PAZABA-280983 format. One record per residue (C-alpha): residue number from 1; x, y, z. Coordinates in steps of 0.02 Angstrom, whole numbers. Example, Ala and Ser with C-alpha at 12.3 -4.5 7.8 and 13.67 -1.06 7.14 Angstrom:
2
  pos      c1      c2      c3
    1     615    -225     390
    2     684     -53     357
***
This chain:
84
  pos      c1      c2      c3
    1     269    -315    -450
    2     148    -300    -263
    3     162    -218    -116
    4      12    -245       7
    5    -108    -182      88
    6     -89    -177     280
    7    -246    -162     336
    8    -286    -302     209
    9    -154    -385     105
   10    -234    -340     -87
   11     -72    -359    -183
   12     -52    -175    -294
   13      63    -163    -421
   14     182     -47    -328
   15     195      34    -531
   16      40     125    -484
   17     104     224    -326
   18     162     338    -480
   19     -47     329    -581
   20    -130     391    -402
   21    -258     547    -402
   22    -327     598    -219
   23    -511     660    -186
   24    -515     792    -314
   25    -402     739    -472
   26    -231     820    -423
   27    -100     693    -472
   28     -13     636    -324
   29     200     606    -338
   30     269     447    -298
   31     306     489    -129
   32     139     574     -67
   33      54     412    -140
   34     196     321     -48
   35     144     411     104
   36     -48     386      82
   37     -29     191      26
   38      40     157     210
   39     -90     233     304
   40    -228     185     231
   41    -193      80     157
   42    -327      19      -6
   43    -414     189      15
   44    -255     282      -5
   45    -370     365    -160
   46    -492     424     -50
   47    -392     463     106
   48    -496     346     209
   49    -407     180     307
   50    -459       7     205
   51    -608     -53     280
   52    -597    -204     152
   53    -631    -395     203
   54    -463    -482     261
   55    -373    -545     109
   56    -225    -630     150
   57    -172    -607     347
   58      12    -644     311
   59      32    -503     193
   60     -49    -390     288
   61      56    -410     444
   62     260    -429     346
   63     163    -253     253
   64     141    -162     410
   65     310    -237     458
   66     409    -178     333
   67     301     -10     304
   68     337      40     481
   69     553      -7     478
   70     533     101     306
   71     454     262     229
   72     528     187      54
   73     386     105     -64
   74     563      18    -155
   75     585     -86       1
   76     365    -132      16
   77     395    -249    -147
   78     344    -407    -107
   79     376    -390      80
   80     189    -490      86
   81     209    -620     -25
   82     191    -767      65
   83     262    -893     -72
   84     454    -864     -48
***
């Protein structure tokens, strides 16, 4: 089950939020990883805003919308998926 980067639309396995580390190698809590993904997208580990080329515009728009509406990463699952 994927969540998508709000900046480029790249999918990320939702469960990966449980195994994220910061730039100093410190393990992030699930909540902190979710907050960083919401803000930085693919750049959550480096704490830099994703500047990758656009992968999926519709997934990016859908993800930005649901992430603005909810702080709960569980609610972001598959929201950017335009195939359903």
